[in-house]
C-alpha positions in Angstrom: 0.0 0.0 0.1 2.9 2.4 0.9 4.6 1.6 -2.4 1.5 2.3 -4.2 1.2 5.7 -2.6 4.9 6.6 -3.4 4.3 5.5 -7.1 1.0 7.6 -7.4 2.9 10.6 -5.8 5.7 10.1 -8.3 3.4 10.1 -11.2 1.6 13.1 -9.9 4.9 15.2 -9.8 5.7 14.1 -13.2 2.4 15.0 -14.7 2.6 18.4 -12.7 6.0 19.1 -14.2 5.0 18.3 -17.6 1.8 20.5 -17.2 4.0 23.4 -15.8 6.4 23.2 -18.8 3.6 23.0 -21.3 2.0 26.1 -19.6 5.4 27.8 -19.8 5.7 27.1 -23.6 2.1 28.0 -24.4 2.6 31.4 -22.7 6.0 31.9 -24.4 4.5 31.1 -27.8 2.3 34.1 -27.4 5.0 36.4 -26.1 5.0 39.7 -28.1 8.7 39.4 -28.8 8.6 35.8 -30.0 5.8 36.7 -32.4 7.8 39.6 -33.8 10.9 37.3 -34.2 8.6 35.1 -36.4 7.4 38.3 -38.3 3.9 37.5 -36.9 3.4 41.3 -36.1 0.2 42.1 -34.3 -0.3 38.3 -33.6 -1.3 37.7 -37.3 0.4 35.0 -39.6 4.1 35.6 -40.3 4.8 38.2 -43.2 7.8 36.3 -44.4 7.0 34.4 -47.5 10.3 32.3 -47.6 9.6 28.7 -46.8 13.2 28.2 -45.5 12.7 30.8 -42.6 10.1 28.8 -40.8 11.1 25.4 -39.2 7.5 24.2 -39.2 6.5 22.2 -42.3 4.1 24.0 -44.8 0.6 23.9 -43.4 1.7 23.1 -40.0 2.7 26.5 -38.8 1.9 27.8 -35.3 4.0 29.9 -32.9 4.0 27.1 -30.3 5.1 24.3 -32.9 7.7 26.8 -34.3 8.9 27.3 -30.6 9.3 23.6 -30.0 11.1 23.0 -33.2 13.4 25.9 -32.5 14.3 24.4 -29.0 15.0 21.0 -30.6 17.3 22.8 -33.3 19.3 24.5 -30.5 19.8 21.1 -28.8 21.2 19.5 -31.9 24.9 18.5 -31.8 27.2 20.8 -33.9 28.0 19.5 -37.3 30.9 20.2 -39.6 29.6 23.5 -40.7 28.9 25.4 -37.6 27.3 28.4 -39.5 24.4 26.1 -40.3 23.6 25.1 -36.8 20.2 26.2 -35.5 21.8 28.7 -33.1 23.8 30.3 -35.9 20.8 30.6 -38.2 18.6 32.0 -35.5 20.8 34.0 -33.1 17.8 36.3 -32.1 15.7 33.4 -31.2 18.5 32.1 -29.2 19.0 35.1 -27.3 15.4 35.6 -26.4 14.8 31.8 -25.3 18.1 32.0 -23.2 16.5 34.6 -21.0 13.3 32.7 -20.6 14.3 28.9 -20.3 16.7 26.7 -18.6 19.0 25.8 -21.3 21.1 23.5 -19.1 18.0 21.6 -18.2 17.1 21.3 -21.9 20.5 20.0 -22.8 21.3 23.1 -25.0 24.9 23.8 -25.1 26.4 27.1 -26.8 27.6 26.7 -30.3 30.3 28.9 -32.0 29.1 30.9 -35.0 32.0 32.3 -37.0 30.2 34.2 -39.6 27.8 35.8 -37.3 30.3 36.7 -34.6 32.5 38.4 -37.1 29.4 40.3 -38.5 28.3 41.4 -34.9 31.6 42.8 -33.7 30.3 46.1 -33.0 30.9 49.1 -30.8 29.9 49.1 -27.2 27.9 52.2 -27.5 25.5 53.3 -30.4 25.7 49.9 -32.2 23.1 50.8 -34.7 22.3 53.9 -36.8 19.1 54.5 -38.8 19.9 56.4 -42.0 17.2 58.5 -43.8 17.7 59.4 -47.3 15.6 62.4 -48.8 13.1 61.7 -51.4 14.5 61.3 -55.2 11.8 62.0 -57.8 13.9 60.3 -60.5 12.8 56.8 -59.1 9.3 55.9 -58.1 10.7 53.5 -55.3 12.5 56.7 -53.8 9.8 59.2 -54.0 9.2 59.2 -50.3 12.6 58.9 -49.3 14.4 55.7 -47.9 15.5 54.1 -44.7 18.5 51.7 -44.1 20.5 50.6 -41.0 24.2 51.1 -40.5 25.9 48.6 -38.1 28.7 50.4 -36.3 31.3 47.8 -36.3 34.7 48.0 -34.6 38.0 48.6 -36.5 36.1 49.9 -39.5 35.5 53.4 -40.6 32.0 54.8 -41.1 31.9 54.2 -44.8 33.4 50.8 -44.3 30.9 49.7 -41.9 28.0 47.3 -42.8 24.6 48.6 -43.7 21.4 46.7 -43.9 18.9 47.5 -46.7 15.5 46.5 -47.6 14.2 46.6 -51.1 12.2 44.9 -53.8 14.1 42.4 -56.0 13.5 43.9 -59.4 14.6 42.2 -62.6 17.1 44.0 -64.7 15.6 46.4 -67.4 12.2 46.3 -65.9 9.9 48.9 -67.6 8.7 51.8 -65.6 5.1 51.0 -65.9 5.3 47.4 -65.0 7.5 48.3 -62.1 4.9 50.8 -60.8 2.0 48.4 -61.3 3.9 45.5 -59.7 5.1 47.4 -56.8 1.5 48.6 -55.8 -0.2 45.1 -56.3 2.6 43.0 -54.6 4.2 41.6 -57.6 7.9 41.5 -56.3 9.7 39.5 -53.7 11.7 41.7 -51.3 14.5 41.2 -48.9 17.1 42.4 -46.4 20.5 42.6 -47.9 23.9 43.8 -46.6 26.6 46.0 -48.1 29.4 48.3 -47.0 27.9 51.7 -46.2 29.9 53.2 -48.7 27.9 51.7 -51.6 24.6 53.4 -50.4 26.5 56.7 -49.5 27.9 57.1 -52.9 24.7 56.1 -54.8 22.5 58.5 -52.7 24.9 61.4 -51.6 26.9 61.5 -54.8 25.0 60.1 -57.7 21.2 60.9 -56.8 22.2 64.2 -54.8 20.0 63.0 -51.9 20.9 64.4 -48.4 21.4 61.8 -45.6 20.5 62.0 -42.0 22.2 59.4 -39.6 20.3 58.8 -36.4 22.1 56.8 -33.7 19.7 54.3 -32.1 20.1 54.5 -28.4 19.6 51.1 -26.9 21.2 49.0 -24.2 23.9 46.5 -25.4 21.5 43.5 -25.0 18.8 45.3 -26.9 21.0 46.3 -29.8 22.3 42.7 -29.9 18.7 41.4 -30.2 18.0 43.8 -33.1 21.1 43.0 -35.0 20.6 39.2 -34.4 17.1 39.5 -35.8 18.3 41.2 -38.9 20.9 38.5 -39.3 18.1 36.0 -39.4 16.1 37.9 -41.9 19.0 38.4 -44.3 18.2 37.4 -47.8 14.8 36.0 -46.6 11.9 36.6 -49.0 8.9 38.9 -48.1 6.1 40.1 -50.5 6.8 43.9 -51.4 3.9 46.4 -51.5 4.9 50.1 -52.5 2.6 51.8 -50.1 2.6 49.7 -46.9 5.1 46.7 -46.9 8.3 48.7 -47.9 11.5 49.7 -46.3 9.8 51.9 -43.7 7.6 49.0 -42.6 10.2 46.3 -42.2 12.8 48.5 -40.7 10.3 49.8 -38.2 9.3 46.3 -37.4 12.8 45.2 -36.6 13.5 48.2 -34.4 10.0 47.7 -32.6 11.2 44.5 -31.3 12.8 46.2 -28.2 10.6 49.3 -28.0 8.3 50.2 -25.1 5.4 50.4 -27.6 4.6 49.6 -31.2 4.9 52.5 -33.8 3.0 50.8 -36.5 -0.2 48.9 -37.1 -1.2 46.5 -40.1 -4.4 48.4 -40.6 -3.1 51.5 -42.0 -2.8 51.2 -45.9 0.4 53.3 -46.3 3.8 53.8 -44.3 6.3 56.2 -45.3 10.0 56.5 -44.2 9.7 60.0 -42.8 6.7 58.8 -40.8 8.9 56.2 -39.1 11.6 58.7 -38.4 9.0 61.0 -36.7 7.4 58.3 -34.7 10.7 56.9 -33.6 11.7 60.3 -32.5 8.9 60.3 -30.0 9.5 56.6 -29.0 11.2 55.2 -26.0 13.0 51.9 -24.8 13.2 51.3 -21.0 11.9 54.8 -20.6 14.7 56.5 -22.7 14.4 58.0 -26.2 15.3 55.8 -29.1 16.9 58.2 -31.6 20.1 60.2 -30.7 21.2 63.4 -32.2 21.4 63.2 -36.0 24.5 63.4 -38.1 24.0 65.3 -41.4 25.5 64.2 -44.5 24.9 66.8 -47.2 24.8 65.5 -50.9 27.2 66.9 -53.3 24.6 69.2 -54.7 23.8 70.6 -51.2 27.6 71.0 -50.6 28.1 73.1 -53.9 24.8 75.1 -53.1 26.0 76.1 -49.5 29.5 76.8 -50.6 28.3 78.9 -53.4 25.7 80.8 -51.4 28.6 81.7 -48.9 30.7 83.4 -51.5 30.7 87.1 -51.9 29.9 88.8 -55.2 33.6 88.9 -56.2 34.2 85.3 -55.4 30.9 84.3 -57.3 32.2 86.1 -60.3 35.5 84.4 -60.3 33.8 81.0 -60.0 31.4 81.7 -62.8 34.3 82.9 -65.0 36.2 79.8 -64.4 33.3 77.4 -64.8 32.7 79.2 -68.3 36.3 79.0 -69.4 37.7 76.0 -67.1 41.0 76.0 -69.2 41.8 79.3 -67.3 41.8 77.4 -63.9 45.1 78.2 -62.3 46.7 79.7 -59.1 47.1 82.7 -61.3 43.4 83.1 -62.1 42.9 83.7 -58.3 46.0 85.6 -57.4 44.2 88.9 -56.8 42.1 87.8 -53.9 43.0 87.0 -50.3 44.1 83.7 -49.0 40.7 82.9 -47.4 39.0 83.7 -50.7 41.2 81.4 -52.6 40.1 78.6 -50.1 36.4 79.5 -50.7 36.7 79.7 -54.4 38.7 76.4 -54.8 36.6 74.4 -52.5 33.6 75.5 -54.4 35.1 74.6 -57.7 36.1 71.2 -56.3 32.4 70.6 -55.2 31.2 71.9 -58.6 33.4 69.6 -60.7 32.4 66.7 -58.4 28.7 67.6 -59.1 29.0 67.8 -62.8 31.6 65.3 -63.8 30.8 61.9 -65.3 33.1 59.6 -63.3 32.5 56.7 -65.7 33.5 58.7 -68.7 37.3 59.1 -69.1 36.7 61.5 -71.9 34.7 64.0 -69.7 36.9 67.0 -69.3 35.2 67.8 -66.0 37.3 64.9 -64.6 40.4 66.6 -65.5 39.3 70.1 -64.2 38.3 68.3 -60.8 41.8 66.9 -60.4 43.3 70.3 -61.4 41.1 72.1 -58.8 42.3 69.4 -56.1 46.0 70.1 -57.1 45.6 73.8 -56.5 44.0 73.2 -53.2 47.0 71.3 -52.2 49.3 74.2 -53.4 47.7 76.4 -50.9 48.6 76.5 -47.2 46.8 73.8 -45.3 43.5 74.9 -43.9 40.2 73.3 -42.6 36.9 73.3 -44.6 35.7 76.7 -45.3 32.1 75.8 -44.8 30.3 74.4 -41.9 27.4 72.5 -43.7 24.0 72.6 -41.8 20.4 72.1 -42.7 17.2 73.1 -41.0 15.3 70.6 -43.1 15.3 67.9 -40.4 13.3 64.9 -41.2 12.3 63.9 -37.6 10.6 67.3 -37.2 7.6 68.7 -38.9 4.1 67.5 -39.6 2.5 64.2 -40.5 2.7 62.9 -44.1 -1.2 62.8 -44.4 -3.6 65.5 -44.7 -7.5 65.7 -44.0 -9.5 68.8 -44.7 -12.9 70.3 -44.8 -14.0 73.5 -46.4 -16.3 75.4 -48.8 -16.4 76.8 -52.3 -19.0 78.4 -54.5 -20.9 75.2 -55.1 -20.8 73.5 -51.5 -19.2 71.9 -48.7 -16.0 70.0 -49.4 -14.3 67.1 -47.5 -10.9 65.7 -48.7 -8.1 63.6 -47.8 -4.5 63.4 -49.1 -2.9 60.2 -47.8 0.7 61.4 -48.8 2.7 63.4 -49.1 3.3 67.0 -50.0 2.7 69.8 -52.4 4.3 73.0 -53.5 2.7 75.0 -50.7 3.5 72.7 -47.8 6.8 71.2 -48.7 8.5 70.9 -45.2 11.1 68.8 -43.4 12.8 66.1 -45.4 10.9 67.1 -48.6 12.0 68.8 -52.0 11.2 72.4 -51.9 8.7 73.6 -54.6 8.2 70.0 -55.7 4.9 68.1 -55.4 4.3 64.4 -54.6 0.8 63.3 -53.8 -0.9 60.0 -54.3 -4.5 58.8 -53.7 -5.9 62.3 -52.9 -9.7 62.7 -53.1 -12.5 65.2 -52.4 -16.0 64.9 -52.0 -18.7 67.6 -52.2 -21.9 68.1 -50.7 -24.0 70.2 -53.1 -27.9 70.7 -52.7 -28.0 67.7 -50.4 -26.2 65.4 -53.0 -22.7 64.0 -52.4 -20.3 63.6 -55.2 -16.7 62.7 -56.0 -15.4 66.3 -56.6 -11.8 65.5 -57.6 -9.4 62.5 -57.6 -5.6 62.5 -57.8 -4.2 59.0 -58.5 -0.7 60.4 -59.0 0.7 64.0 -59.0 4.4 64.6 -59.3 6.1 67.7 -60.0 10.1 67.7 -60.1 11.6 71.2 -60.0 15.4 71.7 -60.5 16.1 75.3 -59.9 19.7 75.9 -61.2 20.5 77.9 -58.0 24.1 78.7 -59.2 23.5 79.3 -62.9 26.7 77.6 -63.5 27.1 75.2 -66.6 26.0 71.8 -65.7 23.7 72.8 -62.9 20.7 71.6 -64.6 17.2 73.2 -64.3 15.2 70.5 -66.3 11.9 70.0 -64.7 8.8 67.9 -65.4 5.3 66.9 -64.0 2.9 64.3 -64.3 -0.8 64.1 -63.2 -3.1 61.3 -63.4 -6.7 61.5 -62.0 -10.1 63.2 -62.6 -11.3 66.8 -62.2 -14.6 68.8 -63.0 -14.9 69.7 -66.6 -16.1 73.1 -65.7 -15.7 75.3 -62.7 -19.3 75.6 -62.1 -20.0 72.0 -62.1 -19.9 69.4 -59.3 -21.1 66.4 -61.0 -19.0 66.4 -64.3 -16.0 64.6 -63.1 -13.7 63.9 -66.3 -10.5 61.7 -66.5 -7.3 63.5 -67.0 -3.6 62.6 -67.9 -1.5 65.8 -67.9 2.3 65.9 -68.3 4.9 68.2 -69.4 8.7 69.1 -69.3 10.4 72.4 -68.9 12.9 74.6 -67.2 12.9 76.2 -63.6 14.7 79.1 -62.0 14.9 80.0 -58.4 15.0 83.5 -56.9 15.8 85.1 -53.5 17.9 82.2 -52.3 15.5 79.4 -53.1 12.3 80.8 -51.7 10.9 81.7 -55.0 10.7 79.2 -57.9 9.4 80.0 -61.5 8.8 77.0 -63.9 7.7 76.9 -67.5 6.5 73.6 -69.3 5.4 72.5 -72.7 2.6 70.2 -71.9 0.6 67.4 -73.4 -2.2 65.2 -72.2 -5.9 63.6 -72.4 -9.0 65.3 -70.8 -12.3 63.7 -71.8 -14.8 61.0 -70.4 -14.8 59.2 -73.6 -12.0 57.8 -75.7 -12.4 60.4 -78.6 -9.4 62.2 -80.2 -10.9 65.6 -79.1 -9.7 64.7 -75.6 -6.0 65.0 -76.8 -4.4 68.4 -76.1 -1.1 70.2 -76.1 -0.3 73.4 -74.3 1.7 75.3 -71.9 2.0 75.7 -68.2 3.6 78.4 -66.0 4.0 78.1 -62.2 5.5 80.3 -59.6 5.6 79.0 -55.9 6.9 81.3 -53.2 7.6 80.7 -49.6 7.1 84.1 -48.3 7.8 83.1 -44.6 8.0 80.0 -42.5 4.3 80.1 -42.1 3.0 81.8 -45.4 3.4 80.3 -49.0 1.6 81.1 -52.1 1.5 79.6 -55.8 0.3 81.0 -59.0 -0.4 78.4 -62.1 -1.5 79.4 -65.5 -2.3 76.4 -67.6 -3.3 76.5 -71.3 -4.7 73.6 -73.2 -5.4 73.5 -76.9 -7.4 70.4 -77.9 -7.3 68.6 -81.4 -11.0 69.9 -82.0 -9.7 73.4 -81.6 -11.3 73.9 -78.2 -9.1 75.8 -75.9 -8.9 76.1 -72.1 -6.9 78.6 -70.3 -7.0 78.5 -66.4 -5.5 80.7 -63.7 -5.2 79.5 -60.2 -4.0 81.4 -57.2 -3.5 79.7 -53.9 -2.3 80.6 -50.4 -1.4 78.4 -47.5 -1.0 79.8 -43.9 0.3 77.4 -41.1 -1.8 77.7 -38.0 0.2 75.2 -36.1 2.6 72.3 -36.9 -0.5 70.0 -37.6 -3.1 72.6 -38.9 -3.3 75.0 -41.8 -5.7 77.3 -43.7 -5.9 77.5 -47.5 -7.4 79.8 -49.9 -7.9 79.4 -53.5 -9.2 81.5 -56.6 -9.6 79.9 -59.9 -10.7 81.6 -63.2 -11.2 80.4 -66.8 -10.5 82.8 -69.4 -12.7 81.2 -72.1 -15.9 80.8 -70.0 -15.1 83.8 -67.7 -16.2 81.7 -64.7 -14.4 82.1 -61.4 -14.5 80.0 -58.1 -13.4 80.9 -54.6 -12.7 78.1 -51.9 -11.3 77.8 -48.6 -10.5 74.8 -46.2 -9.0 74.0 -42.9 -6.5 71.0 -42.9 -5.2 68.7 -40.1 -1.9 66.7 -40.8 -1.6 63.3 -39.2 
């Protein structure tokens, strides 16, 4: 009887231990960090589409099953290729589970991972930096800017250190239209990849002339290790790419969210932008401390040239222009009549100018020769530090939200509108291209005589403005625009919405520094609600946008269209924006049609979010 009692008690203890272990595993499988490590954000199914990432067989995934298989993989003996062991393939899972489970009891022994250990030989402080590249209107994938991570490795300079990028895997020679459509509907795989930071720095800073802002990510050593380990796990793993909401901004934010006190994204919002992530991280904390440190500004070659040129006096500018127009005259003799400090400023400006204009891949480009000549002259002068302290108030972590909703009135009724992203010529702000426009998916409804109609629709509106600030040869001022959407056929109509495609190319020039920009375009397009040739038109467009102050901006647009059927349309539009606060503004607009002599006034209050 006594033996039976002891046996029963032993079975009860075993059952209790198993039940407790099962309870621990069940709770652990629903832990927020564990789900994020599986890319099951918000508790949903994993975002990863690569079958090799998950250990669970296809059709058998659950976070609990993945947890059990991960523990088993960690307990496996090491083989000949250490880098293929489970601990080396999933170092973030290892770090997470080591804090939660008794590895000794589970028979898990630490395995050396040569490739991973070399990759994660990082500084003790500020191990990670988040880099924001400003928008580039020459490539649809870069319209909204770009995010990448830099790993601050020991024994390597900043440009040699590893960077982690996320992007779509696009076939070579992919057509622009195909690229845009596939990017929107999820037609591409995408992945994290790694390259030396120099590659991205050179591409963004030097080739595409995009300013870079490098934000140290202020985390504890263990938190940084977990984020870096997670990124290692995700390297070259496939995800489905969506231009609007499963892009570089989304997946970079999700990786950093792993150690934040709160999430900064949700899967409901249909769009996510790089600048939005920077702004939200700027307000985020980890263990009660701010996540983003003080930004390091890396001005583009174009910005360096413009800032140097603006710092010259009139005599120095005249000499630079003279040499740029007759570069064969570049010599110490050509700058002999000015003081030494002026020589420094002139030659430094010319170095940036030839760097900006030269084609590095073309050995026949004479600007390469002039660049080397300018560098040689600089060495012939007495040693001196840089003559310009580059700075910018265009800080992407500051400023308003990227989306705007508004309500207003015009001569026909009450207007309610939304602009999901991003900016126009009146409200280009921190991190944006001044005087340019980039909006997608904007729509207006009008309530007129009790009826609600779609008032306007802007599927895509891009205006790229290059301003030729220096007026030097090679500082191009070629500009272009593209508008696709629908607008009212007449100013006095609220129910005659008509599709429009409108595009043009031209030149721009800036004045008063860069506060005023005037552009002229030759245009063509189609404006009709039926596929008839009379909808085709050619014409011209003149636009002036002026940032009068930090709170007030205005724009004047004159648009002329001449249709194939000889009908003409000449429209004048005057707009003014007044910033009420960082997140609110007031807009006034007056439109007039020359041919019909119709006019329309409108006003709206907007909120940025």
